[in-house]
C-alpha positions as CSV (number, residue, x, y, z in Angstrom):
1,M,0.0,0.0,0.0
2,N,1.3,3.4,-0.9
3,P,1.9,5.5,2.2
4,E,0.5,8.5,0.4
5,D,-2.9,6.7,0.0
6,S,-3.4,6.6,3.8
7,E,-2.6,10.3,4.4
8,T,-5.4,12.4,5.9
9,P,-6.4,15.6,4.1
10,K,-4.3,18.5,5.1
11,A,-5.8,21.6,6.7
12,K,-5.5,24.8,4.7
13,P,-2.3,26.6,5.5
14,R,-2.6,29.6,7.8
15,L,-2.1,32.8,5.9
16,N,0.6,35.1,7.2
17,I,-0.7,38.7,7.0
18,P,2.2,41.2,7.6
19,A,1.8,44.0,10.0
20,G,0.3,47.1,8.3
21,A,-1.4,44.9,5.7
22,L,-5.0,43.8,5.1
23,I,-6.9,41.2,3.1
24,I,-8.8,43.2,0.6
25,I,-12.5,42.3,-0.2
26,P,-13.8,43.9,-3.4
27,M,-17.5,45.1,-3.2
28,R,-20.0,45.5,-6.0
29,N,-22.4,48.5,-5.9
30,R,-21.7,49.2,-2.3
31,V,-19.5,51.4,-0.1
32,L,-18.9,50.6,3.5
33,Y,-18.3,53.6,5.9
34,P,-16.7,53.5,9.3
35,S,-19.1,52.7,12.2
36,M,-21.7,51.2,9.8
37,V,-22.9,47.6,10.1
38,M,-23.5,46.0,6.8
39,P,-24.7,42.5,5.8
40,L,-22.9,40.9,2.9
41,M,-23.4,37.7,0.9
42,V,-20.2,35.8,0.2
43,G,-20.1,33.4,-2.6
44,R,-16.8,33.8,-4.5
45,P,-14.3,31.1,-3.3
46,A,-11.4,33.6,-2.8
47,R,-13.6,36.0,-0.9
48,L,-15.0,33.2,1.2
49,Q,-11.5,32.0,2.0
50,A,-10.6,35.6,3.0
51,V,-13.5,35.9,5.4
52,E,-12.9,32.5,7.0
53,E,-9.2,33.4,7.4
54,A,-10.1,36.7,9.1
55,V,-12.5,35.0,11.5
56,R,-9.9,32.3,12.3
57,Q,-7.1,34.8,13.0
58,Q,-9.5,37.5,14.4
59,L,-8.2,40.0,11.8
60,P,-10.0,43.0,10.3
61,L,-10.7,43.0,6.6
62,G,-10.4,45.8,4.1
63,F,-13.5,46.5,2.1
64,V,-13.0,48.4,-1.2
65,A,-15.5,49.3,-3.9
66,Q,-15.0,48.0,-7.4
67,R,-14.9,50.6,-10.2
68,D,-16.8,48.2,-12.5
69,P,-19.5,46.2,-10.6
70,N,-19.8,43.7,-13.4
71,M,-16.2,42.5,-13.1
72,E,-16.2,38.9,-11.7
73,S,-12.5,38.8,-10.6
74,P,-11.3,42.4,-10.0
75,Q,-7.6,43.0,-9.6
76,A,-5.7,45.8,-7.9
77,K,-6.2,48.3,-10.8
78,D,-10.0,47.7,-10.7
79,L,-10.4,49.0,-7.2
80,Y,-10.7,52.4,-5.7
81,G,-7.7,53.6,-3.5
82,V,-9.6,54.3,-0.3
83,G,-11.5,51.7,1.7
84,T,-12.8,50.8,5.2
85,A,-11.2,48.3,7.6
86,A,-14.0,46.3,9.3
87,D,-14.5,43.5,11.8
88,V,-16.6,40.4,11.1
89,L,-19.3,40.4,13.7
90,R,-21.2,37.3,12.7
91,M,-21.2,34.7,9.9
92,F,-23.9,32.3,8.9
93,S,-23.8,29.3,6.5
94,L,-26.5,29.1,3.9
95,P,-27.9,25.9,2.3
96,D,-26.4,26.9,-1.1
97,G,-22.9,27.0,0.3
98,R,-22.6,30.8,0.5
99,R,-22.1,32.7,3.7
100,Q,-24.0,35.7,5.1
101,V,-21.6,38.0,6.9
102,F,-22.3,41.0,9.1
103,V,-19.3,43.4,9.3
104,Q,-18.8,46.7,11.1
105,G,-16.7,49.4,9.6
106,R,-13.9,50.8,11.8
107,H,-11.4,53.0,10.0
108,R,-10.7,54.5,6.6
109,F,-7.5,53.4,5.0
110,E,-5.5,54.3,1.9
111,I,-4.0,51.4,-0.2
112,G,-0.3,51.6,-0.6
113,E,0.8,48.6,-2.6
114,F,-0.5,45.1,-3.2
115,I,1.8,42.4,-1.9
116,E,-0.3,39.5,-3.1
117,T,-3.0,39.1,-5.7
118,D,-3.6,35.4,-6.0
119,P,-5.6,33.7,-4.6
120,L,-6.3,36.6,-2.3
121,L,-5.8,40.3,-2.6
122,I,-3.5,41.5,0.2
123,A,-2.3,45.1,0.4
124,R,-0.2,47.3,2.6
125,V,-2.4,50.1,3.9
126,T,-2.2,53.4,5.8
127,M,-5.0,53.9,8.4
128,V,-6.4,57.4,8.4
129,E,-6.3,59.0,11.8
130,E,-9.3,61.3,12.1
131,R,-9.6,64.1,14.6
132,I,-12.8,66.0,15.4
133,P,-12.5,69.7,14.4
134,Q,-12.9,71.9,17.4
135,T,-14.6,74.8,15.7
136,K,-18.0,76.5,16.1
137,E,-18.5,76.2,12.3
138,F,-18.0,72.4,12.4
139,E,-20.4,72.1,15.4
140,A,-23.0,74.2,13.5
141,R,-22.6,72.0,10.4
142,I,-23.2,68.8,12.4
143,L,-26.3,70.4,14.0
144,H,-27.6,71.3,10.5
145,L,-26.9,67.8,9.2
146,R,-28.9,66.3,12.1
147,Q,-31.8,68.6,11.4
148,E,-31.8,68.1,7.6
149,A,-31.5,64.3,8.0
150,A,-34.6,64.3,10.3
151,R,-36.4,66.4,7.7
152,A,-35.4,64.0,4.9
153,L,-36.5,60.9,6.8
154,A,-39.9,62.4,7.6
155,L,-40.5,62.9,3.9
156,F,-40.3,59.2,2.9
157,P,-43.7,57.5,2.2
158,E,-42.9,55.0,5.0
159,P,-41.8,56.4,8.4
160,M,-38.1,55.8,9.1
161,N,-38.3,56.4,12.9
162,E,-35.7,53.9,13.9
163,L,-33.0,55.4,11.6
164,R,-34.0,58.9,12.7
165,A,-33.7,57.9,16.4
166,M,-30.3,56.3,15.7
167,I,-28.9,59.5,14.2
168,E,-30.3,61.6,17.1
169,R,-28.6,59.3,19.7
170,M,-25.2,59.4,18.0
171,E,-22.7,61.6,19.8
172,D,-19.6,61.2,17.6
173,P,-19.9,63.8,14.8
174,L,-17.7,61.8,12.5
175,S,-20.0,58.8,12.8
176,I,-23.0,61.2,12.2
177,I,-21.5,62.3,8.9
178,D,-20.8,58.7,7.8
179,M,-24.2,57.5,8.9
180,I,-26.0,60.2,6.9
181,A,-23.8,59.6,3.9
182,S,-24.6,55.9,4.0
183,T,-28.4,56.7,3.8
184,L,-28.1,58.9,0.8
185,D,-29.5,57.7,-2.5
186,L,-26.3,58.1,-4.5
187,P,-24.3,56.2,-7.2
188,V,-21.4,54.2,-5.9
189,A,-18.9,56.7,-7.4
190,E,-20.4,59.5,-5.4
191,K,-20.5,57.5,-2.2
192,Q,-16.9,56.6,-2.8
193,E,-16.0,60.2,-3.4
194,I,-17.4,61.0,0.1
195,L,-15.5,58.1,1.7
196,A,-12.3,59.4,0.1
197,I,-12.6,62.9,1.5
198,L,-10.2,62.7,4.4
199,D,-10.8,66.1,5.9
200,P,-13.8,65.9,8.2
201,E,-14.9,69.5,7.6
202,A,-14.8,69.1,3.8
203,R,-16.6,65.8,4.1
204,A,-19.4,67.3,6.3
205,Q,-19.8,70.1,3.7
206,R,-20.1,67.6,0.8
207,V,-22.6,65.4,2.7
208,S,-24.6,68.5,3.5
209,E,-24.7,69.5,-0.2
210,K,-25.8,66.0,-1.2
211,L,-28.4,65.9,1.6
212,A,-29.9,69.2,0.5
213,R,-30.4,67.9,-3.0
214,Q,-32.1,64.8,-1.7
215,V,-34.4,66.8,0.6
216,E,-35.4,68.9,-2.5
217,L,-36.2,65.8,-4.5
218,L,-38.2,64.2,-1.6
219,E,-40.2,67.4,-1.1
220,L,-41.0,67.4,-4.8
221,S,-42.0,63.8,-4.7
222,K,-44.2,64.3,-1.7
223,K,-45.9,67.2,-3.4
224,M,-46.6,65.1,-6.4
225,R,-48.0,62.2,-4.3
226,D,-50.3,64.7,-2.4
227,E,-51.6,66.2,-5.7
228,T,-52.3,62.7,-7.1
229,R,-54.1,61.7,-3.9
230,E,-56.2,64.9,-4.0
231,S,-57.1,64.4,-7.6
232,M,-58.2,60.8,-7.0
233,D,-60.3,61.9,-4.0
234,K,-62.1,64.4,-6.2
């Protein structure tokens, strides 16, 4: 009998992730912001291996949006340069072999260089250290964002009281900016643009501009609904 025939299957080798590096997970049509909790479906074998390895070693993962959401196997050049490091909170196995994963964003990062591209994307990254601006102008901007977000949420056909209460409870102004940005109905490229603004004051201003536009559209939509309802009643 050949000794090789009696060998038991070997366990997958443990990946060695260097300090200052992250396993990179490409995302289609989505942008993850710090502090946000996001559910993800994991089906690609390489992505599944990355998530399992992160859970095994209790490592954060780097989530980065794809420039082209239709690309099946994106490489380094196909990804944006700023992403969000996140922890895996929970992972569930599904009957079809995929996994449902809940992740929570922690920190923005900038990609330096990719040190591995097959079978996983691994890159050296620089974490963005963010400080809360201590100015009256920034404080006023955050107050205005809270008020406009509450106004926008009240204009939806279905009440969004839970999200409204969540924003009201938040104390960290940087989390408030990112939470509101995550709720905006924007293309991925524009959400990525907000993620990549590393100056909190400039980011707050950009989110304020996008939110004002959304409030305008919601008010117009509500007016049209009310007019249609009034016409039908008559």
